[in-house]
N, C-alpha and C positions, 0 to 999 in steps of 0.2 A: 782064565783068560789065555788066548793062545800065545805062542811064542812069536815075538816080533822079529822078523828077518829082513836083510835087504840082499837081492840077488845080484851078483855081478853079471855083466853083459854075456860072459862065456857061459854061464849056467843056463841063461835064456836060449842061446844059440844051441847048446847040447840037446835042450828039452825040445825045442821046436823044429830043429833040422835034423837031430840024429835020433829023435824019439824018446828021449829020456823024460817022458810026461809024468812020471809018477809024482816028482817034486811040484809040478804045477797043479796037481789034483789035490795036494795038501791043503791050500787055502780055501778050497771049495769045501772041503770036508771040516774046515774049522781048526785043523791041526796046527796051523801056522797063520800068521798075519804078514802078507808080503808088502813091503813098501817098494815104489818105483818113482822115478822123477823123470822129468822131460829130457835131460841130458842122457839118462840111461836108455830111454826109448829111442832117442835119435841115434845113439851109437848101435843100438840093436838093429834097427832098420837099415843104417849105413852098411854093417857087417853083413847082414843077410842079402842085401842087394849087390855089394861089391865083391864078397868072396864067395858067395853061393848063387848068384844070378836069379834071386827070387824077383818075380815080377810084381807089378803094382797091386794086382788082387791079393797075392799071398803076404805082401808086406803089410797091407791094410788089415787083413784078417789077423796076422800076428800081433799088430799094435792093439787091436780090439781085444784079443784073448787076454794079452797082458793087463790092459786097463780094467777087464772084467774080473780079474782075480786079485788085483793089488790095490792097495790104498795109495793114491796118487798124493805125493807130497811136493811142496815147493821149497827147496832149502833157502833158509835165511841167510846162512854163512857160507862164505867161500873159504875153503881149506887149502893149504899147501904143505901137505904131510908127506906124500909120495912124490919125490923128486925125480926119480928114475923113469916113470910113466905118469905124467901130469894128469891125464884123463882119469887115472884111478882115483883122483881125489873127488870125482864126482859121485863115486859109490860111497866114499866116506861121508860126504855132504849129505846124501840121502838117508843114510843110516843115522847119522847124528839128527837130522830134522825129525825122523820118524821114531826116535829113541829105540832104535833096533837092538835087540839083545845079540844077535849074531849076523855076520856077514857071510854068505855062502859064495866061495869062490875057487877057481882053480888057478888063479893069478899069483904068481911067485912073489911079487912086490907086495900085494896085499896080506898074503900068508906070512911074510916075513915080519910084517908090523905085529902080528899076533904072537910071534915067537919072541919079538923084543919087549912086549907088555909085560 
């Protein structure tokens, strides 16, 4: 069975905007199972639009790509673990709902949780 992971928005941005596509090919190859939720997709689209000026076509394509490779989950729990950057809790909620074994992130607040665990 593939390893279940939740990717933080910064990982999707890196892959889609800066060309780090290798990670996004891993679910296609069956190496990992990626979970995504609507709040993660919403943040991804917002960041690509606002910070990188992606147009509607590219945004739609990015959303479809992610949905094509990831397992879509609807988190049943609302978490309040990360107080420094509250939206990071959406990543945790997705990971909990999907029973992800790992969260892939470059976010210092989420990485700090791992260090404290």
